[in-house]
C-alpha positions in Angstrom: 0.0 0.0 0.0 1.4 3.4 -1.0 2.2 6.0 1.7 -0.3 8.4 0.1 -3.1 5.8 0.8 -1.9 4.9 4.4 -1.8 8.5 5.7 -5.6 9.1 5.4 -6.3 5.8 7.1 -3.9 6.7 10.0 -5.7 10.1 10.3 -9.1 8.5 10.5 -7.8 6.0 13.1 -6.4 8.8 15.2 -9.7 10.7 15.0 -11.7 7.6 16.0 -9.3 7.0 19.0 -9.4 10.6 20.3 -13.2 10.6 20.0 -13.5 7.3 21.9 -11.3 8.6 24.7 -13.3 11.8 24.9 -16.6 9.8 25.1 -15.2 7.5 27.8 -13.9 10.5 29.9 -17.3 12.3 29.7 -19.5 9.3 30.4 -17.5 7.2 32.7 -15.1 9.3 34.7 -17.3 12.3 35.2 -19.5 10.4 37.7 -16.5 10.0 40.0 -14.3 13.0 39.4 -17.1 15.4 38.5 -19.3 14.7 41.5 -20.9 17.9 42.8 -19.6 19.4 46.0 -22.8 18.7 47.9 -22.7 15.1 46.9 -19.1 14.8 48.0 -20.0 16.5 51.3 -22.8 14.0 51.9 -20.6 11.0 51.1 -17.9 12.4 53.4 -20.5 12.9 56.1 -21.7 9.2 56.0 -18.2 7.8 56.1 -17.6 8.6 59.7 -18.3 5.1 61.1 -19.0 1.7 59.7 -22.7 1.9 60.8 -23.4 5.4 59.5 -26.8 6.0 58.0 -28.4 9.0 56.4 -31.9 9.6 57.7 -34.5 11.3 55.4 -32.9 10.8 52.0 -35.5 8.2 51.0 -38.5 9.9 52.5 -41.2 11.4 50.3 -41.3 14.6 52.4 -38.2 16.4 53.8 -37.5 16.0 57.5 -37.3 19.8 57.9 -39.0 22.7 56.1 -36.8 25.4 54.6 -34.9 27.3 57.3 -36.8 25.3 60.0 -35.1 23.3 62.7 -38.2 21.4 64.0 -38.8 17.9 62.6 -41.9 17.9 60.4 -44.8 16.0 61.9 -46.0 13.3 61.6 -42.7 11.4 61.3 -42.6 9.0 58.4 -42.8 5.3 59.0 -39.3 4.7 57.6 -37.7 7.5 59.7 -39.4 6.2 62.9 -38.2 2.7 62.2 -34.6 3.8 61.7 -34.8 5.8 65.0 -36.2 2.8 66.8 -33.4 0.6 65.5 -30.8 3.0 66.6 -32.4 3.4 70.0 -32.4 -0.3 70.5 -28.7 -0.4 69.7 -27.9 2.4 72.1 -29.9 0.8 74.9 -28.4 -2.7 74.3 -24.6 -2.0 73.7 -23.9 1.4 75.3 -22.4 2.8 72.1 -21.9 6.5 71.4 -23.6 8.2 68.4 -22.8 11.4 66.6 -25.8 13.2 65.0 -24.9 15.6 62.2 -27.5 18.0 60.9 -27.1 19.6 57.5 -28.3 23.0 56.3 -28.2 24.8 53.0 -26.0 27.8 52.4 -29.0 30.0 51.7 -31.1 29.0 54.7 -31.7 31.3 57.6 -30.8 30.3 61.1 -33.8 31.1 63.3 -32.6 28.8 66.1 -30.7 29.7 69.3 -27.7 27.6 68.2 -24.6 28.7 66.3 -26.0 27.1 63.1 -29.1 25.5 61.8 -27.6 22.1 61.5 -26.8 21.9 65.2 -30.4 22.8 66.0 -31.7 20.1 63.7 -29.4 17.6 65.2 -30.4 18.6 68.7 -34.1 18.0 67.9 -33.3 14.4 67.1 -31.1 14.2 70.2 -34.1 15.1 72.3 -36.0 12.1 71.0 -33.1 9.9 72.3 -33.0 11.7 75.6 -36.8 11.2 76.0 -36.0 7.5 75.9 -33.6 7.9 78.8 -30.4 7.6 76.8 -27.4 9.0 78.6 -26.8 12.5 77.2 -23.0 12.0 77.4 -23.3 9.3 74.7 -25.0 11.6 72.1 -22.9 14.1 70.3 -24.2 16.7 67.8 -22.6 18.6 64.9 -23.8 20.9 62.1 -22.5 21.0 58.5 -23.3 23.6 55.8 -24.0 22.3 52.3 -23.6 24.2 49.0 -27.1 23.1 48.0 -30.7 24.1 48.2 -32.0 20.6 47.4 -34.3 19.5 50.4 -33.3 15.9 49.8 -29.7 16.9 50.8 -29.9 19.7 53.3 -32.9 18.3 55.2 -31.2 15.0 56.1 -29.6 13.8 59.3 -26.5 11.6 59.6 -26.1 9.1 62.4 -22.8 7.4 63.0 -21.6 5.2 65.8 -18.3 6.8 67.1 -15.7 6.2 69.8 -16.5 7.9 73.1 -15.5 11.6 73.0 -13.9 13.4 76.0 -16.7 13.7 78.5 -17.7 17.2 79.5 -17.4 17.9 83.2 -20.5 18.9 85.0 -18.2 20.9 87.3 -17.0 23.0 84.4 -20.6 23.7 83.3 -21.5 24.7 86.9 -18.6 27.1 87.1 -19.5 28.5 83.7 -23.1 29.3 84.6 -22.8 29.9 88.3 -23.6 33.6 89.0 -23.2 34.2 85.2 -26.6 34.3 83.5 -27.1 34.6 79.8 -28.6 38.0 79.2 -30.8 38.3 76.1 -32.3 41.4 74.6 -34.9 41.9 71.9 -34.6 44.0 68.8 -36.6 47.2 69.5 -40.3 46.8 68.7 -40.0 43.2 67.6 -40.1 39.6 68.9 -36.6 38.9 67.4 -33.8 38.0 69.8 -30.4 39.7 69.6 -27.9 36.8 69.9 -24.2 37.1 69.5 -22.0 34.2 68.5 -20.8 33.9 72.1 -24.4 33.8 73.4 -25.3 31.1 70.9 -22.3 29.0 72.0 -23.4 29.5 75.6 -27.0 28.4 74.8 -25.6 25.3 73.1 -23.5 24.6 76.3 -26.7 25.1 78.4 -28.4 22.5 76.2 -25.6 20.0 76.8 -25.5 20.8 80.5 -29.2 20.0 80.8 -28.7 16.7 78.9 -25.9 15.7 81.3 -27.8 16.7 84.5 -31.3 15.5 84.1 -32.3 17.2 87.4 -31.0 20.7 86.4 -33.6 23.5 86.5 -33.3 26.6 84.4 -34.9 30.0 85.2 -36.0 32.6 82.7 -36.0 35.8 84.7 -38.0 38.4 82.7 -37.7 42.1 83.2 -39.6 45.0 81.6 -39.8 48.8 82.4 -41.3 50.2 79.3 -45.0 50.4 80.4 -46.5 52.9 82.8 -48.0 50.5 85.4 -46.4 47.6 87.4 -49.1 45.2 86.3 -48.5 46.0 82.6 -44.8 45.6 83.0 -45.3 42.2 84.7 -47.5 41.1 81.8 -45.0 42.3 79.1 -42.1 40.7 80.8 -43.9 37.3 81.0 -44.9 37.5 77.4 -41.3 38.1 76.4 -40.2 35.2 78.6 -42.7 33.0 76.8 -41.2 33.9 73.5 -37.7 32.9 74.7 -39.2 29.7 76.2 -40.7 28.8 72.8 -37.4 29.4 71.1 -35.7 27.0 73.5 -38.4 24.4 72.9 -38.1 24.7 69.1 -34.3 24.1 69.4 -34.9 20.9 71.3 -34.3 21.8 74.9 -36.4 20.1 77.7 -38.7 23.1 78.5 -40.4 21.1 81.3 -37.4 22.1 83.3 -37.4 25.8 82.2 -39.3 28.2 84.5 -40.6 31.6 83.3 -40.5 34.1 86.2 -41.8 37.6 85.6 -40.2 40.4 87.6 -41.5 43.3 85.6 -39.9 46.5 86.8 -38.8 45.3 90.2 -35.1 44.5 89.4 -33.7 47.3 87.3 -30.0 47.4 86.5 -29.8 50.9 84.9 -31.5 54.3 85.0 -35.1 54.3 84.0 -35.2 57.9 82.6 -33.0 57.3 79.5 -33.5 55.2 76.4 -30.2 53.5 77.0 -31.1 52.6 80.6 -34.5 51.4 79.5 -33.0 49.2 76.9 -30.7 47.6 79.5 -33.5 47.0 81.9 -35.7 45.2 79.3 -34.0 41.9 79.3 -34.3 38.1 79.8 -31.8 36.4 82.1 -31.2 32.7 81.7 -29.7 31.1 84.8 -29.5 27.6 86.4 -30.5 26.5 89.9 
């Protein structure tokens, strides 16, 4: 065969080979190397333990509504069964479990915790605590996902883990003794003003309560904006109820949280200036 006839055949062969490699790369390798960041995050989250499971990914309805941290009710049959299976294991073998709650990067954190994922995980933790599981064996975490897909961001990850360093009740007692968490409201609204440090403290309070099942928490409510003592007492109690509801929504045991209305009786600043009034109108969270 002459060189002039061989060269076109070689060219066609090269084109066919390059096209084949391109097809293989796009249709075979992309599923592994081109996995989206949120899928990689989910896979990474479920690899933390040989018995890790993702709850909610097979449910018809998401576990949580958008920007919500309360489990949607009623719970699905499959979700309830998975929870019961894990509870049986925790009761029988004394293992530790880590609950990771996910949240989308565009969701709003309306909880008292540092992030929405922690609040979602804590709501599941409360189901375990209600079954008398030792709180020191249940650990929570929150993870942000670059996704708005409810099937991804509305899931919970459960993984059996080695025991983590146990928090000391003494350390928590020192932290909260004579050191209440003082919370203020945005002027004219029911919205709480919470700093990052306050959110961390509220998460610590939740853990403190799960470790000490006899711990009682007081919400001391103060208000001086009204003209009469009776009205200030009423307003302070109403604001205390708002905080009580926020704690409940984030998975705290509110049966041990007491709302105490002091109204105008315990001021900490002058009552004749806007700045003083703002300081006086507060909620103090303390432990007995």
